[in-house]
VMD Tcl script that draws the C-alpha trace (Angstrom):
set ca {
  {97.95 148.42 104.96}
  {101.68 148.49 105.65}
  {101.12 146.25 108.66}
  {99.34 143.70 106.46}
  {102.20 143.76 103.96}
  {104.72 143.24 106.75}
  {102.73 140.29 108.04}
  {102.53 138.66 104.60}
  {106.10 139.34 103.53}
  {107.50 137.04 106.21}
  {105.51 134.13 104.73}
  {106.30 134.88 101.08}
  {110.10 134.97 100.66}
  {109.76 134.42 96.88}
  {108.61 138.05 96.60}
  {112.29 138.85 97.13}
  {113.82 135.58 95.87}
  {117.15 134.19 96.98}
  {118.86 130.80 96.96}
  {117.46 130.17 100.44}
  {113.81 130.67 99.41}
  {113.02 126.95 99.38}
  {115.96 125.63 101.38}
  {114.93 122.62 103.40}
  {111.87 121.90 101.26}
  {111.84 118.18 100.33}
  {112.46 117.47 96.66}
  {110.42 114.25 96.82}
  {106.84 114.66 95.63}
  {104.09 112.33 96.82}
  {101.87 110.99 94.00}
  {99.04 113.30 95.07}
  {101.21 116.30 94.13}
  {100.68 115.81 90.39}
  {96.94 115.32 90.93}
  {96.75 118.59 92.85}
  {98.69 120.49 90.18}
  {96.45 119.13 87.43}
  {93.33 120.12 89.36}
  {94.73 123.54 90.17}
  {94.89 124.17 86.44}
  {91.88 122.18 85.30}
  {88.97 122.76 87.71}
  {87.53 125.95 89.21}
  {86.85 124.68 92.74}
  {88.75 125.54 95.88}
  {91.24 122.75 96.69}
  {91.26 121.56 100.29}
  {93.92 119.30 101.84}
  {93.08 117.67 105.16}
  {94.78 115.02 107.23}
  {96.44 114.17 110.55}
  {99.12 116.27 112.20}
  {102.64 116.39 110.75}
  {101.72 114.48 107.61}
  {103.05 116.97 105.05}
  {100.12 119.27 104.24}
  {102.17 122.47 104.53}
  {104.99 120.86 102.56}
  {102.57 120.09 99.73}
  {101.41 123.71 99.61}
  {104.96 125.00 99.37}
  {105.90 122.42 96.73}
  {102.93 123.60 94.67}
  {104.15 127.19 95.03}
  {107.63 126.16 93.94}
  {106.18 124.46 90.86}
  {104.09 127.51 89.92}
  {107.16 129.71 90.11}
  {109.15 127.27 87.97}
  {106.58 127.48 85.16}
  {106.64 131.24 85.08}
  {103.90 132.45 87.43}
  {105.03 135.90 88.71}
  {106.08 135.74 92.38}
  {103.73 138.58 93.34}
  {100.78 136.52 92.04}
  {101.36 133.81 94.67}
  {100.44 134.38 98.30}
  {100.85 132.00 101.25}
  {99.67 132.57 104.80}
  {99.24 130.37 107.86}
  {96.36 131.32 110.11}
  {97.98 129.82 113.19}
  {100.30 132.86 113.13}
  {100.27 134.31 116.69}
  {100.92 137.77 115.20}
  {97.24 137.92 114.22}
  {96.32 138.11 117.90}
  {99.41 139.88 119.20}
  {98.97 142.81 116.82}
  {95.22 143.04 117.30}
  {94.54 142.68 113.59}
  {90.94 142.56 112.38}
  {90.95 139.32 110.46}
  {87.99 140.19 108.25}
  {89.79 143.33 107.08}
  {92.98 141.35 106.57}
  {91.23 138.81 104.33}
  {89.47 141.62 102.46}
  {92.84 143.32 101.89}
  {94.21 140.13 100.30}
  {91.18 139.68 98.06}
  {90.93 143.32 96.96}
  {94.61 143.34 96.04}
  {94.01 140.29 93.85}
  {91.05 142.02 92.23}
  {93.12 145.14 91.55}
  {95.74 142.98 89.84}
  {93.17 141.17 87.68}
  {94.68 142.42 84.41}
  {97.92 140.57 85.24}
  {96.12 137.25 85.69}
  {94.72 135.26 88.58}
  {96.30 135.24 92.02}
  {97.08 131.92 93.70}
  {96.18 131.95 97.41}
  {97.49 129.24 99.73}
  {95.85 129.37 103.16}
  {97.39 127.02 105.74}
  {95.65 125.94 108.98}
  {92.56 127.74 107.72}
  {90.37 126.28 110.48}
  {92.02 128.82 112.82}
  {90.18 131.57 110.94}
  {86.75 131.99 112.51}
  {83.95 131.72 109.94}
  {86.56 131.08 107.26}
  {84.03 129.28 105.07}
  {81.84 132.39 104.83}
  {84.74 134.54 103.65}
  {85.83 132.08 100.99}
  {82.28 131.38 99.85}
  {81.71 135.10 99.36}
  {84.78 135.67 97.20}
  {84.31 132.44 95.28}
  {80.70 133.29 94.43}
  {81.70 136.83 93.41}
  {84.20 135.35 90.94}
  {87.24 137.10 92.35}
  {90.29 136.38 90.17}
  {91.85 133.90 92.61}
  {92.54 130.19 92.88}
  {92.49 129.01 96.47}
  {94.26 126.05 98.06}
  {93.55 125.33 101.74}
  {94.96 123.06 104.37}
  {93.27 122.12 107.61}
  {93.37 119.65 110.42}
  {91.29 116.49 110.07}
  {90.85 116.54 113.85}
  {88.79 119.71 113.79}
  {85.03 119.08 113.71}
  {84.63 122.81 113.14}
  {86.59 122.44 109.91}
  {84.51 119.48 108.77}
  {81.22 121.19 109.56}
  {82.33 124.41 107.88}
  {83.17 122.63 104.64}
  {79.53 121.57 104.35}
  {78.52 125.14 103.42}
  {81.04 125.01 100.56}
  {79.51 121.99 98.87}
  {80.12 122.15 95.15}
  {82.75 124.84 95.65}
  {85.52 122.77 97.23}
  {87.28 119.55 96.30}
  {88.81 117.75 99.26}
  {91.95 115.62 99.31}
  {92.45 113.62 102.48}
  {96.15 113.06 103.08}
  {97.17 110.06 105.20}
  {100.57 108.69 106.28}
  {102.81 107.38 103.50}
  {101.57 104.07 102.11}
  {104.07 101.25 101.60}
  {104.27 102.11 97.91}
  {105.01 105.74 98.74}
  {107.60 104.58 101.26}
  {109.33 102.58 98.51}
  {109.13 105.49 96.08}
  {110.86 107.63 98.68}
  {113.52 105.08 99.62}
  {114.40 104.45 95.96}
  {113.84 108.02 94.76}
  {117.29 108.15 93.12}
  {117.14 104.67 91.55}
  {115.42 105.09 88.18}
  {115.41 101.36 87.40}
  {113.49 100.56 90.58}
  {111.12 103.50 90.11}
  {110.30 102.29 86.61}
  {109.64 98.80 87.93}
  {107.40 100.11 90.72}
  {105.37 101.93 88.10}
  {104.98 98.65 86.15}
  {103.68 96.96 89.30}
  {101.26 99.83 89.84}
  {99.94 99.59 86.27}
  {99.62 95.81 86.65}
  {97.53 96.50 89.75}
  {95.02 98.40 87.62}
  {94.62 95.28 85.47}
  {93.90 93.18 88.55}
  {91.45 95.77 89.87}
  {89.59 95.69 86.56}
  {89.15 91.94 86.83}
  {88.02 92.17 90.46}
  {85.31 94.70 89.66}
  {84.06 92.68 86.69}
  {85.16 95.22 84.06}
  {84.27 93.55 80.72}
  {87.16 95.36 79.01}
  {89.80 94.14 81.46}
  {92.39 91.80 79.99}
  {92.94 88.38 81.64}
  {95.46 88.28 84.48}
  {98.72 86.52 83.72}
  {101.38 85.47 86.26}
  {103.67 88.34 87.17}
  {106.65 88.47 89.50}
  {108.91 91.42 90.40}
  {112.51 91.26 89.26}
  {114.14 94.68 89.65}
  {113.60 94.42 93.40}
  {114.29 91.06 94.95}
  {111.70 89.54 97.22}
  {114.13 89.79 100.14}
  {114.63 93.50 99.51}
  {110.87 94.08 99.49}
  {110.37 92.10 102.70}
  {113.18 94.02 104.43}
  {111.62 97.31 103.37}
  {108.22 96.10 104.55}
  {109.64 95.21 107.97}
  {111.18 98.66 108.27}
  {107.86 100.19 107.28}
  {106.02 98.13 109.91}
  {108.32 99.56 112.56}
  {108.74 103.18 111.42}
  {105.35 103.73 109.80}
  {104.33 106.35 107.29}
  {105.13 109.60 109.11}
  {108.21 110.82 107.22}
  {109.60 113.04 109.98}
  {110.50 110.02 112.11}
  {112.54 108.19 109.46}
  {115.69 110.17 110.22}
  {115.41 109.97 114.01}
  {118.35 108.19 115.67}
  {116.61 105.47 117.71}
  {113.39 103.52 118.22}
  {112.87 105.39 121.50}
  {113.10 108.74 119.71}
  {110.64 107.54 117.05}
  {108.18 106.24 119.63}
  {108.36 109.40 121.75}
  {107.79 111.58 118.69}
  {104.80 109.59 117.46}
  {103.18 109.37 120.88}
  {103.63 113.08 121.60}
  {102.56 114.39 118.19}
  {100.06 111.86 116.86}
  {98.34 110.62 120.01}
  {98.86 112.88 123.00}
  {98.40 116.20 121.21}
  {95.40 114.96 119.25}
  {93.59 113.67 122.33}
  {94.68 116.26 124.89}
  {94.72 119.35 122.65}
  {92.79 119.00 119.40}
  {89.78 117.15 120.77}
  {89.64 119.03 124.04}
  {89.71 122.34 122.16}
  {87.66 121.56 119.07}
  {85.13 119.05 120.41}
  {84.92 120.56 123.90}
  {85.85 117.16 125.24}
  {86.39 117.18 128.99}
  {87.63 113.69 129.82}
  {90.70 113.02 127.68}
  {92.02 110.35 130.06}
  {88.98 108.15 129.42}
  {89.35 108.65 125.69}
  {93.04 107.71 125.89}
  {92.17 104.61 127.93}
  {89.62 103.55 125.33}
  {92.07 104.15 122.48}
  {94.73 101.99 124.14}
  {92.21 99.19 124.55}
  {91.66 99.28 120.78}
  {95.40 99.27 120.08}
  {95.75 95.91 121.81}
  {93.37 94.10 119.44}
  {93.61 95.54 115.91}
  {91.61 93.54 113.38}
  {89.92 91.34 115.95}
  {86.15 91.22 116.22}
  {84.96 92.83 119.43}
  {81.58 93.35 121.00}
  {81.12 97.03 121.80}
  {79.08 96.32 124.95}
  {81.67 93.88 126.30}
  {84.47 96.27 125.44}
  {82.75 99.02 127.41}
  {82.49 96.74 130.45}
  {86.12 95.62 130.21}
  {87.32 99.21 129.94}
  {84.96 100.29 132.74}
  {83.40 102.88 130.43}
  {79.69 103.43 129.89}
  {78.40 102.18 126.54}
  {76.96 105.65 125.88}
  {80.48 107.05 126.20}
  {81.76 104.51 123.68}
  {79.20 105.82 121.22}
  {80.70 109.27 121.75}
  {84.36 108.21 121.62}
  {84.25 106.25 118.37}
  {83.30 109.17 116.09}
  {85.92 111.34 117.77}
  {88.72 108.85 117.22}
  {87.65 108.21 113.63}
  {87.40 111.92 112.98}
  {91.05 112.32 113.98}
  {92.18 109.36 111.82}
  {93.47 107.51 114.88}
  {91.24 104.48 114.23}
  {88.66 103.15 111.76}
  {85.91 100.60 112.26}
  {84.49 97.90 109.99}
  {81.03 96.43 110.52}
  {79.82 92.90 109.96}
  {78.56 92.02 106.48}
  {74.82 92.04 106.00}
  {72.95 91.36 102.77}
  {70.37 93.98 103.72}
  {72.26 97.29 103.72}
  {69.54 99.22 105.56}
  {69.79 97.04 108.65}
  {71.21 98.91 111.64}
  {74.67 97.56 112.41}
  {75.56 97.63 116.05}
  {77.27 95.33 118.44}
  {80.17 93.56 116.76}
  {82.89 95.49 114.97}
  {86.54 95.27 113.97}
  {88.93 98.18 114.44}
  {92.03 99.20 112.50}
  {94.72 101.85 112.95}
  {95.81 104.60 110.60}
  {99.45 103.56 111.07}
  {100.85 100.55 112.91}
  {103.82 102.57 114.15}
  {101.40 104.34 116.50}
  {100.71 100.99 118.16}
  {104.46 100.44 118.48}
  {104.83 103.89 120.03}
  {102.03 103.68 122.59}
  {102.70 100.07 123.64}
  {106.52 100.55 123.47}
  {107.11 97.68 121.06}
  {110.54 97.08 119.54}
  {111.91 95.03 116.65}
  {111.14 91.80 118.51}
  {107.56 92.06 117.21}
  {108.91 91.08 113.75}
  {109.54 87.61 115.20}
  {105.99 87.26 116.51}
  {104.03 85.59 113.70}
  {100.63 86.24 115.29}
  {101.36 89.95 115.65}
  {102.70 90.13 112.10}
  {99.43 88.62 110.92}
  {97.50 91.42 112.66}
  {99.79 94.04 111.16}
  {99.42 92.52 107.69}
  {95.63 92.60 107.97}
  {95.73 96.25 109.07}
  {97.86 97.21 106.05}
  {95.47 95.41 103.70}
  {92.56 97.28 105.28}
  {94.26 100.65 104.71}
  {94.93 99.77 101.06}
  {91.33 98.67 100.48}
  {89.90 101.68 102.30}
  {91.57 104.11 99.90}
  {91.03 101.99 96.78}
  {88.69 103.80 94.41}
  {86.85 100.57 93.64}
  {85.66 100.28 97.24}
  {82.09 101.45 97.78}
  {81.78 99.86 101.21}
  {84.01 97.59 103.30}
  {82.74 94.92 105.72}
  {83.93 91.69 107.26}
  {82.16 88.34 107.00}
  {81.59 85.93 109.85}
  {79.06 83.13 109.95}
  {78.88 79.90 111.87}
  {80.79 77.94 109.24}
  {83.22 80.47 107.79}
  {84.78 83.92 107.98}
  {86.48 86.34 105.61}
  {88.57 89.32 106.70}
  {87.10 91.81 104.22}
  {84.16 92.02 101.86}
  {84.49 94.84 99.33}
  {81.27 96.16 97.84}
  {82.24 97.08 94.26}
  {78.70 97.43 92.87}
  {75.04 96.68 93.70}
  {75.30 93.26 95.40}
  {78.67 92.69 93.71}
  {81.40 91.72 96.16}
  {85.09 90.90 96.31}
  {86.10 88.83 99.36}
  {89.66 89.31 100.63}
  {91.37 87.02 103.15}
  {94.76 87.75 104.73}
  {96.97 84.72 105.41}
  {100.37 86.12 106.32}
  {101.97 82.82 107.22}
  {104.78 80.56 106.03}
  {102.59 77.86 104.51}
  {99.29 77.94 102.63}
  {96.96 74.94 102.41}
  {93.52 74.35 100.83}
  {91.74 74.97 104.13}
  {92.89 78.59 104.00}
  {90.52 79.12 101.07}
  {87.49 77.72 102.87}
  {86.00 81.04 103.96}
  {86.47 82.61 100.52}
  {84.88 79.68 98.72}
  {82.01 79.58 101.19}
  {81.24 83.25 100.64}
  {81.59 82.98 96.85}
  {79.24 80.00 96.80}
  {76.57 81.90 98.72}
  {77.03 85.13 96.75}
  {77.10 84.37 93.04}
  {77.89 87.94 91.97}
  {81.49 87.66 93.10}
  {83.89 87.99 90.13}
  {86.94 86.81 92.06}
  {88.35 86.32 95.54}
  {91.74 87.40 96.86}
  {94.02 85.85 99.45}
  {96.94 87.97 100.62}
  {99.90 85.77 101.50}
  {103.43 86.06 102.83}
  {105.07 84.52 99.77}
  {104.24 83.84 96.13}
  {101.72 81.03 95.78}
  {100.97 79.02 92.67}
  {97.70 80.48 91.48}
  {95.16 78.38 89.66}
  {92.94 80.63 87.48}
  {90.18 77.99 87.58}
  {89.77 78.56 91.33}
  {88.85 82.22 90.76}
  {90.90 83.05 93.83}
  {93.93 85.25 93.30}
  {96.87 84.84 95.70}
  {99.12 87.89 96.11}
  {102.03 88.38 98.57}
  {101.52 91.27 100.98}
  {104.57 93.22 99.83}
  {103.25 93.03 96.26}
  {99.59 93.63 97.12}
  {100.41 96.93 98.85}
  {102.05 98.19 95.65}
  {99.30 96.96 93.36}
  {96.42 98.40 95.41}
  {97.81 101.76 96.43}
}
mol new
graphics top color blue
foreach p $ca { graphics top sphere $p radius 0.5 }
foreach p [lrange $ca 0 end-1] q [lrange $ca 1 end] { graphics top cylinder $p $q radius 0.2 }
display resetview
């Protein structure tokens, strides 16, 4: 028992609080923090936070602990432990007895209220889901918050046995809106304005989904932040990406080395080799690099396999692995019959464009390459649409006479087409694909074209033009 207490005490400095208890913990809270705190109080399920490496999962857990302490939860009623602690193996501890010790202590303290348990890197605990299911079903007086790696198929499979008992939050790199919130975290005027943009985005989303209660859209332009300031911030974001640990690094080389080592190399050579029993990481890396070179461009999977000198059967194996780790995502071609098997042509997008910069060793000169900027803009729009709650399914449209970058399914045979035109000038031909799709699919409330600059929007066209830097705030 004493050994267990010694093990836990090192991870729970608030049991003997001092000024250094939370030293180094970021004071900035991502928007998901408030959602987590509300759910911690309001719903009975276990809360699970997944996501790529070094994205801030552990930070979120500790910020939640700090908040609980600030509202009066007794320090002894909050327990944190990381199951990647090597002491578990070094001391020969029986993990099942260790977990039972934690739970029985919480049960013994029931009269003093529930105990908050924060288990980090829980996928390291063998059969963890069985332990938690047992104590959850027995109504032990605990609230559990877990974190785990998105790259672990074991973790994903284990969560299936907790259906109905766990609510999952998938944490991704900082979005552009989050990046702005962080950069201007001490500027209340800008923060207030960003919130106005965000609320205005909900109005636009209501119109796009055909909400009968949505008010008509009126022209709106930002004024607290100048357009130049937003574009400069966007350019920085395109280079540095959404992994906050790199923002303070001294050079582009340091940023690229960090991202490649932590977000690509370790995922492919460690996480997948260990968790998926993958034995040919070099081939997987080769395939991943081939995808980095053509983000957002339609590719034929069979042709890609031939070009990369990889068997098509291997491609079928690699794609789920890379998507599981959040390194890439794929979008299929639009079909009116949803049950049709979709194979062959696809488009691929990256979780963060800074990973492309890191692997391909790209510097600031890419900001002068208009074609590359167009690809990056399309990737950012994809990421925003992927996480948008109004998105049921996301495809791309390509027929003989027209194409559209994205088709959002917002209801049964109700679509919103989105075209990205990140270029200096816009002309009527740029709307051809949108109009073609809307003509063929009558249940399309409105189309969207994402531009580089503000464009005079004609409500009669039923096509809404939004600059990229504004779109990424509105649709976060």
